[in-house]
C-alpha distance (Angstrom), angle and dihedral (degrees) to the residues before:
residue distance angle dihedral
M1 . . .
P2 3.78 . .
N3 3.78 119.9 .
F4 3.81 126.0 -127.9
G5 3.76 94.9 -90.9
E6 3.88 91.7 52.9
L7 3.80 93.3 47.8
L8 3.88 89.7 48.9
R9 3.86 91.8 49.2
R10 3.91 89.4 49.8
L11 3.77 89.0 54.1
R12 3.71 94.1 49.9
G13 3.86 90.6 48.5
T14 3.75 115.5 171.3
R15 3.81 95.5 -15.3
Q16 3.79 117.8 116.1
Q17 3.88 115.8 -101.0
K18 3.83 88.0 -133.3
D19 3.79 89.3 57.7
V20 3.72 97.4 48.1
A21 3.74 92.0 43.0
A22 3.81 91.1 53.7
E23 3.78 91.3 49.0
L24 3.81 88.7 49.7
R25 3.78 90.1 46.1
M26 3.75 92.8 -125.8
P27 3.74 134.5 120.7
V28 3.76 115.9 -92.3
T29 3.79 89.8 -125.5
T30 3.88 87.9 59.3
L31 3.83 93.3 52.7
S32 3.72 88.9 45.8
T33 3.73 94.2 52.8
L34 3.84 89.5 46.5
E35 3.80 89.8 52.0
N36 3.77 91.3 55.0
Q37 3.70 96.4 44.2
D38 3.78 123.1 110.7
S39 3.97 99.8 -160.3
V40 3.76 125.0 62.6
P41 3.77 117.2 -108.4
R42 3.80 120.5 -127.3
G43 3.79 137.6 -134.1
I44 3.81 124.6 -0.8
V45 3.79 95.1 3.3
L46 3.79 94.0 56.3
K47 3.68 94.6 42.4
K48 3.79 91.7 50.3
L49 3.74 91.8 51.6
S50 3.86 93.0 45.6
D51 3.88 92.1 49.3
Y52 3.89 92.7 45.4
Y53 3.84 92.0 51.8
G54 3.76 95.0 37.7
V55 3.88 94.1 -124.0
A56 3.65 130.6 126.4
V57 3.82 117.4 -103.4
T58 3.82 86.6 -117.2
Y59 3.85 88.1 68.8
F60 3.70 91.1 78.4
Y61 3.88 94.1 54.0
S62 3.73 125.7 76.8
S63 3.73 120.7 -128.5
P64 3.77 114.3 -135.3
T65 3.88 89.8 -154.0
Q66 3.84 94.9 50.0
E67 3.68 116.1 95.9
V68 3.82 124.1 -164.1
Q69 3.72 109.1 -113.6
P70 3.96 116.9 -136.1
S71 3.69 112.5 -99.6
D72 3.93 89.7 -118.1
T73 3.74 90.8 61.0
A74 3.80 93.6 47.9
K75 3.84 90.3 48.2
A76 3.76 92.6 50.8
W77 3.87 90.2 47.5
L78 3.82 88.9 50.2
D79 3.93 90.6 49.7
T80 3.74 88.4 51.1
V81 3.82 92.6 54.5
R82 3.84 93.9 42.0
H83 3.90 90.3 51.6
N84 3.84 96.6 43.5
P85 3.82 109.0 115.6
I86 3.84 89.2 -138.9
N87 3.83 88.5 67.7
E88 3.84 100.4 65.4
D89 3.85 94.5 150.0
K90 3.90 100.9 56.1
R91 3.72 91.9 -171.7
E92 3.86 90.8 67.8
V93 3.86 94.4 54.4
I94 3.76 110.2 110.9
A95 3.70 122.1 -169.3
T96 3.68 116.9 -155.3
H97 3.86 132.8 -175.1
A98 3.76 120.4 -152.2
P99 3.84 135.1 148.2
P100 3.75 110.5 -83.3
D101 3.72 90.5 -112.4
Y102 3.81 95.6 72.0
P103 3.94 111.4 103.0
E104 3.79 113.9 -116.3
E105 3.75 88.2 -114.2
I106 3.86 90.7 61.8
K107 3.83 89.7 49.3
K108 3.84 91.3 51.5
R109 3.82 89.5 49.9
F110 3.92 90.7 50.0
A111 3.84 88.6 50.0
E112 3.77 94.2 46.5
K113 3.91 90.5 50.7
I114 3.80 90.0 51.3
R115 3.77 90.9 46.7
E116 3.90 90.7 50.5
K117 3.78 93.3 48.4
K118 3.77 92.8 48.2
H119 3.83 90.6 49.3
A120 3.76 91.3 48.1
Q121 3.81 92.5 50.8
T122 3.84 90.1 49.1
S123 3.80 96.5 48.1
H124 3.88 89.1 44.5
R125 3.88 91.1 57.3
S126 3.88 92.1 48.9
């Protein structure tokens, strides 16, 4: 299971640390330290990071009841979603991963927030 720093680096992706640190209004050294940290910070720092990246705070915590699914199973599920006649516009299909104890309504709200953010970024670039 990835630690906090690994999850944070994944969210940053290929963006430069200095650019992300500037947008977060924190020193690059602080972001670097966080990206090399095993444990999850608390309070304002954690909230700031989750808000910036648009993820729930729980993204940074591992769930002991959650098992990693084999990639073949995930691929089969995605193929099913893609080939479902209900999903005529494949660009609007959003896959989410959440622990099974999240109610369907919460999963739908997550997907809607992701969709809103995606559309806001697309329209901002136009």
